[in-house]
Residue, then its C-alpha position, 0 to 999 in steps of 0.5 A: m931351207k933349214r929342217i924344220e923343228g916347230v910348229i906355231f898355230d894360230f888358234g881361232g879358225v885353226f882348230t875351231t871354225s872362223p868367227v868370219a863365218n859368223f860375221a858372213k851370216f849376220e852380214r846375210e841377216n841384216a842386209l849389210p855388204e859382203k865383208f862389212i865387219g871384217g873392213i871395219i876390224k881391218k881398216n886402221h888394225h893396229s889402232n881400232a877398237w878391235a886391236q886396243y881391245e885384244r891388246s887389252e888397252i881398253d874394257l868390253d865397256d869401252f870396246d862396245h861403244l867404239f865398235a859401235e862408233e867405228s860401225r856407225k860410221a861405215g853405215f850400219e852401228i854394231s855394238g861390240r857387246t854384238l860382235v863379241g856374241l858372233l864368236s861362237l866356235t865349234f871345233h876342227p877335230k882333224m886339227i887337233e890330231a894334226l898337233i897331237r901326231i906333230k907334239t908326239a913326233g917330238f917337234k916344238t910347238g906353240c900357239i900365237t892367238n890374238n884374245l879378248p881379255e875377259f874372254d878367254s879360248k873357252s868361252m869362246l866356244a859354243a854352248s854345245v861344246q866341251k870346253s875341257e877340250v881346250e885344255r886338252i889342245f894347250a896341253h900339246f903346246d909348250h909356249v902360248i901366246e895371248s894377245s890380251k896378256a902380251g899386250i901385243r898381237k897380230p900381226e905385230p913383228r914382236i909377237y913372232e919373236l917372242m914365240c921364236t925365242a921362247l921355242a929356242l928356234p929361229p925363225e927359218k926352222c918353224i911352221f906358221v898356221d893361221d886363218l887370215g893372211i895378213n897374219l902369215k905374212p910378217a911371219k913369212q918375212m922373218g922366214m918361217l913357212t907359212i900355211k894359210a888354213p881355209i875357212g870352213d875346210v882346214t884339210p889343204a892346211i893339214h895336207d900342207l902340215a903333213a908335207a912340210t912334217h914328212l908326218n902321216l897327220l890324216d888317215 
């Protein structure tokens, strides 16, 4: 394998807690099957309401109705606005520190994030969280691609290709970190080294990053 020169990160679920944990809590509170919400989001994942919203092809009103229709067909109606309300996240400080050390060591850094057009990374944070921290994190990326602005989203291969072009690196010299296996698969097929950030505790992913970059990322 060629020497790693760049590290590309997802944002939500890597630098923050995962919305999947919030979905699970909602499912328990409403006596829904485990991974009910995730199943709706993954079904027809290139063309469903969630995918369209992340690419800015529809607005919040459209998403509100379309997701309600999709979830109703699955057995329990959840409005799009209710789903957006579950995107209240907090930070993983250890991963933020790892990013800073990686950038300081001279690696190129990027962020590919699937996000929503009317809800940027700051507005998805819990009320108790300092939103200025998002700006501090993003300042350590050489390039950021947001699905709602680019009109494409993970796991569409083109979004990874655009990042490699922006960083002027071939995929073989890049690491990609994400909390969802479906998003890691295209990056791996392109030749990137992929690392999955476990939901709840990203420490194992930081250990993998440390091994791949030969850096001390955890004191």
